[in-house]
N, C-alpha and C positions, 0 to 999 in steps of 0.2 A: 419561615421562607420557601416560595412552591417549588417544586423540581421542574427544571428544566423540559424543553421541549426535542421530543428524538429530531435530529434533525433531517429524517427520513419521512417520517409519518409526520410529524409536530404534536403527540400524542405523548404526556407527559412520562419522564423516566419514571419506569417502578421500584430505583433502588439506588440510594448511595452507594456504591463497591468504597469509595473513600475517596479523603481529601490527599494530593499530593502537592507540595511545598515547590513554587519557583527558585529557590531558591536550591534544593534537595537537584532536580533535575538538569538547570544550569551547570549546579556544577560538575553534573558526571558527564551533561556532553563537552564540559571543559576537559576533564582528567582525561576519559576515554579518546574524545576526540579530536578534543584541543581545536575544539568551537567554540564562538562565543553565541549561547543562546540565548544571552540577557536582553537585550533588544525585542527577541522577537513578543517578548510577553507583556512590552509595557510596563508600567506600573504596577500589575495585579501579581500578589504573593503567593498566591495559593490558587491550585483547579481543583476541580472535581472531577469525576470518573466517574459515571453514570451510567445505569442499565434500561437498553428501552421496552416495553413491550414486545417488541421482534428479538430481544436477545442482543439488539448491538449496542456496544461498548459506548460510547463518546465520552469524551472529556472537553469541560465545559468552566471556561469560555475559551472555544474554541482555535487557538492561535496558530496559524500558519509561517511555517518558516519563511522569510522574506530573499529575495535574492541574493543578502550579502550571506544566508546563513545558507544557503545551497554550494554560491560556489566554495563558500569554506571550509565544507563538510564532504564534497564531493572527489575533492584539491586531497584533502587528508586519509580518503578514503581507497582514493586510485592511487596511493602508496602503500597499502598490504599486500601482500605478497598474493592473498590466497583469493584478492578480491582483481577483476580484468573487467574489459569495458565491454565487453562483447557476451554476456550470461543469456544463453540459450533459457530461460526457463523450458524446465515440462508445462508451464501451462500456455505456451509460447507454441510448440508440438500440438495440443490438443485445440488451438483455435484456428492451425495453418489450416487443419480439415475440412475446415469450413470456408475456407476461402478455395475459388476456383481459379481458372486461365482466364486473364484478361480482368479479374473484378478489380475497383478505385479503391485503397482503403486506407481512411486514416485513421495512426497512433496518434492519442490524446496524451500528452508525454511521454514525448518517445523517449525521452535521455538521449543516449546512445544508439540510438535506431536500430537497437539488435535485432525487436520485431522482424526486418525486413531482411534477415538471413535466411528464416525460413520457409520464403511466401515470394521466392524468384520470380513465380507465374503472378503475380501482380504487378500493378501501378499503387506504387507505395507514396503519401503523403505523409507525415512529420511532420508536430506543432511541439513546441515548446520553449517557452520562453528564457528556461534559463540554459540551454544547451547548444540552441540553433548552431550560435558560433564554433563551439566543437565537434561536432560534424565535419561543416563544411564541407555539403552537399545541399546540389541543389533541390532533392529532395525531403528536407526539412527546412522549418521555418520558424525562427523566432515570434510566433503569434500566440494569445490565449487561442482556446477554441473560440470565445463570446467574436473575438475578435476574428477569426477565420470564418465563421458561420454568416459573414456582414454579403459572404461572395459564395456561399460555398455549398447554402442549403440545402439539404437533399439531393447530393448528387454522389454521395461514395455507397458502393455497397454492402461495404461491413464499414465499422467505426467503433476501435479499440483504444479501451485506459489500462494496464496491467500498474499494477502496484503503485496508480494513481488516485485514485479517488479517496482512497484515506489519509490525503495532504490535504486535503479540502476541507473548511467549513459548513459550507452547504454540498454537498453528495449529490440530494434529490436535484438541484437547479444542473449540473453539470450533466447527471445523466439525462437529464430532459433537453440537453443540449446537445450531446452526444445523438438521442435520439432525433433530433430537427435537422442534424448530419446526414442523417440517414435517408435511403429514395426509400420510399413505400413499398415496404418485404424487403427490403435488407436488414442487416444480421449487425445488431449491437454486444457488445463483449467487454466483458468488465472482467477483470483478477484484484482481488482484493484479499489479504491477512486473516484469517477466523478466527476465532476463540471459540470452545478452548482449544490452545493449539501448542510446540512448543516455546512459540515467543512469547506469549503468557504465561507458562510456565517461570520461564528467567527471571530470577530477581534484579531488578534495579533493571530493567533491559528497556534504556532508556532512545536503543534505536525504535521502541516499541510504543512511544511518547514525542506528545508537542517539542517544540513544535514542527515533529516530522512525520508521526502518525497520529490524528485527531480518532480514527474510529475503528473499531474493531468487530468484524463483522462475520453471522451466519448466516441459513440460508434461507431462514425466514424473514432475515432483513434488507435482503438481496432478490425475495420474491416480494415484498412491499418498495422496494426501489424503480422493479419493473412497472409495478402498479403505478407507481403515482407518474407517471411518464404515458405509462398507456401503451405498452410496448409488452409483447406477447414472449413470457417464458419457454424456453424449449430443453435447456438443462439444466443443470448447477453443482460442477466435480470436486470431487478433491483434486489437486493435482498434488503429485506426489515431488518428495525430495528431488531438488539436481543435487549436482557431483559440485556445488558451492552454496546453495541455500543448508544443504545434508549442515552445515557445519553447526545451526543453529538446531538442531536436533542435539545432535550429538554433545553438544551444552547444558540442555535443559537436562539431556540425562546424568552427565559428571554434573549437577547440582547438588547441592545439599539441600536446598532448601527447592522447594518448589512451590511454586507462588497458587493461589487458590482465589479466595478470595480483596487480599493486602498482594499487589502489584508490585511497589515501589516501597522502602521505611530506610530513612540515612538510618543507619544503625552498622559498626562494624563487622556483626553478624552476616547481616544480608550481600555489603560490601565484596567480604569473605570470599562467602557464598558466589557469587560474578565471577569474581576472581576463577576460584577452582573448577567450578561447569568450565570455563573458556579456557583453563590449561587444559584440565581432563579432554574434552572436547576437542583443542586438538590432536592432542593425539591421539585421539579412537578415528579421529575426522582422518590424520595424515595417513592411518594403515584400512580405515575402512572407505572416505569417504560416500558414497550413498548407500544408505543404512536398507536392511528388505527388509527387516520389520514393517507392517505398517499402519501407521497411525492418522492423524489429521490432517497431515500432510503438509507443504509450503505456503498455500493458498485455495482460495476457493476462485472457481472461474463461473462467471453465468453468462451462458447464449443466451437474447432474449430478441424477437424480430421486429419490428417495424408495421402495423399492421399496411397492411396491400390498400 
């Protein structure tokens, strides 16, 4: 069987990292988040986690979460005390430096439109087919990017997607549509989960798996993503942990098992390690919140330009 193509470059994967059974993933979603993820996988019984020539890790086949999955997932997530609707990520603050007074900004997959809070100087529009009704705001529209492009191609000064592109099966297509929505010379910004990072070191960390996360990113993969749409890279930065996401840093630090080539395993020691990491991480998080030591951070932020 031939290795599957990278979803960014189309080149064949260089290696199989591991096979992951759908039963394990669905079981983790059910136990940890009380979410039924099984319908999102169809009849598939296992997925491959592959590495591309750019260092990108991707799951194949790439099953996206449907509306029912995300509706149920976020209802459960909002019940957790350490999670709030308006998380201000460090990448938001980095991206906000690129937004000028009066700029038209499109926030793709905006969720609860938290980015709007750090760019009061801008004319903000958020699109999200899953969460527009939850925002109850005229600035947030329940459309996909493809639908929005029909009337808004080339009109935005900046188009952003924070922790979104890793959720889609065709990230290169999504990025190309983001570039198309940007005016010539405009800015395109993408925040993604990196590999390696604390997210990839936590054993059985299902938040970083399908049908939620389908790709894990490197700087080289982001450069290839920009090149695929003819965009010019200005910078790629590691965004430091914020007061909410840093729980993941402490979980990875406290886990007895720290993943390298195997990330998911249906064994009691792995489940116990996840639980130990969570409990220990919560204790350190309560005392320290944001870590002072520097590592890969919680995300990578790509800033690119559509050619003039």
